[in-house]
C-alpha positions in Angstrom: 0.0 0.0 0.0 1.2 3.5 -0.8 0.4 6.8 0.7 -1.4 7.8 -2.5 -3.9 5.0 -1.8 -5.4 6.9 1.2 -8.0 9.7 1.1 -8.5 12.5 3.6 -11.5 10.6 5.0 -9.2 7.8 5.9 -7.5 10.2 8.3 -10.4 12.3 9.6 -13.2 9.7 10.2 -14.0 8.2 13.5 -16.9 5.7 13.8 -18.3 6.6 10.4 -18.3 10.4 10.9 -15.8 13.2 10.7 -13.8 14.1 13.8 -14.1 17.9 14.1 -10.7 17.9 15.9 -9.0 16.0 13.1 -10.5 18.4 10.5 -9.1 21.4 12.4 -5.6 19.7 12.6 -5.8 18.9 8.9 -6.6 22.6 8.1 -3.6 23.8 10.2 -1.2 21.4 8.5 -2.3 21.5 4.8 0.2 23.0 2.4 -0.6 26.6 1.8 -1.5 26.2 -1.9 -4.5 24.0 -0.9 -6.0 26.3 1.7 -8.9 27.6 -0.3 -9.7 24.2 -1.9 -9.8 22.3 1.4 -11.9 25.1 3.0 -14.4 24.9 0.1 -14.5 21.1 0.3 -15.4 21.1 4.0 -17.9 23.9 3.5 -19.6 21.6 0.9 -19.8 18.9 3.6 -21.6 21.3 6.0 -18.7 22.6 8.0 -17.8 26.2 8.6 -14.1 26.5 8.4 -11.3 29.1 8.1 -7.5 29.1 8.1 -5.5 32.0 9.5 -1.9 32.6 10.7 0.0 34.3 13.4 3.6 35.0 14.3 5.7 36.4 17.1 7.2 35.3 20.4 6.1 35.1 24.0 3.0 37.0 25.1 2.9 38.8 21.7 2.4 35.5 20.0 -0.4 34.5 22.3 -2.1 37.9 21.7 -1.8 37.6 17.9 -3.1 34.0 17.9 -6.2 34.9 19.9 -6.9 38.1 17.9 -6.3 36.5 14.6 -8.6 33.6 15.6 -11.4 35.8 16.7 -11.2 38.0 13.7 -11.0 35.1 11.2 -13.7 33.0 12.8 -16.2 35.9 12.9 -15.3 37.2 9.5 -15.4 33.6 8.1 -18.8 32.9 9.7 -17.4 30.0 11.7 -18.8 31.6 14.9 -21.2 34.5 15.5 -20.3 37.7 17.2 -22.1 36.6 20.3 -20.3 36.7 23.6 -21.0 33.0 24.1 -19.3 32.1 20.8 -16.4 34.3 21.4 -15.9 32.8 24.9 -16.0 29.3 23.4 -13.4 30.2 20.8 -11.2 31.8 23.4 -11.4 28.6 25.5 -10.4 26.5 22.4 -7.4 28.8 21.7 -6.4 28.6 25.4 -6.4 24.8 25.3 -4.6 24.7 21.9 -1.8 26.9 23.3 -1.0 24.9 26.3 2.2 23.5 24.8 3.1 27.1 23.7 3.4 28.1 27.3 6.9 26.7 27.6 10.2 28.7 28.1 11.3 28.0 24.5 8.3 30.0 23.1 9.2 33.0 25.2 12.6 33.4 23.5 11.9 32.0 20.1 10.1 33.5 17.2 7.2 31.4 15.9 5.1 31.1 12.8 1.8 29.4 13.3 -0.9 28.2 10.9 -4.4 27.9 12.5 -7.3 25.8 11.4 -10.7 26.8 12.9 -13.8 24.7 12.2 -17.4 24.4 13.5 -20.3 22.1 12.9 -22.9 23.4 15.3 -22.8 23.2 18.2 -19.2 22.1 18.2 -16.0 24.1 17.6 -12.3 23.1 17.2 -9.1 25.1 16.9 -5.8 23.6 15.8 -2.4 25.2 15.7 0.7 24.0 13.8 3.9 25.8 13.2 7.6 26.2 13.9 9.6 27.9 16.6 13.0 29.2 15.6 15.7 28.3 18.1 18.1 31.2 18.7 21.7 30.5 17.9 20.8 27.3 16.1 19.9 26.7 12.5 17.0 24.5 13.6 13.2 25.0 13.7 11.2 23.1 16.4 7.8 22.0 15.2 4.9 22.6 17.6 1.2 21.9 17.6 -1.9 22.1 19.7 -5.6 21.6 19.6 -8.7 22.7 21.6 -12.2 21.4 21.1 -15.5 22.5 22.8 -18.5 20.3 22.3 -22.1 21.6 22.6 -21.1 25.2 23.3 -21.8 27.4 20.2 -25.0 29.4 20.2 -27.8 28.4 17.8 -28.2 30.6 14.7 
């Protein structure tokens, strides 16, 4: 068997349905040239999805990730502007950034790709990117995911 024998569904299905968390992870990791195609494909399947990015280091990175997620999710119609939906998104981002709360992220610059997806009433946020390690010619890959089930407001 070769990798080309697999489909996206082979990686994102759980018990006959799509895993919203796996969909978010896939969005955060897809090659940039496929961003709009994969967003359109998931929208055709009934998802609301968006991809955004953030960069920086330390607390500035956290601020940018949260601001970019809120802006992209609202503008992309993944969530509403309601306080409830914004709170749910904030919690998902907070969970996804747990591994970013390490000393290395405070001194290293990071570039993060972010996948945000909802299928009411569920929401998932996934982060994937690289931290540049000062003084070394090496990037450290990092990722995180936050999911909230049954939290989004009804439209």
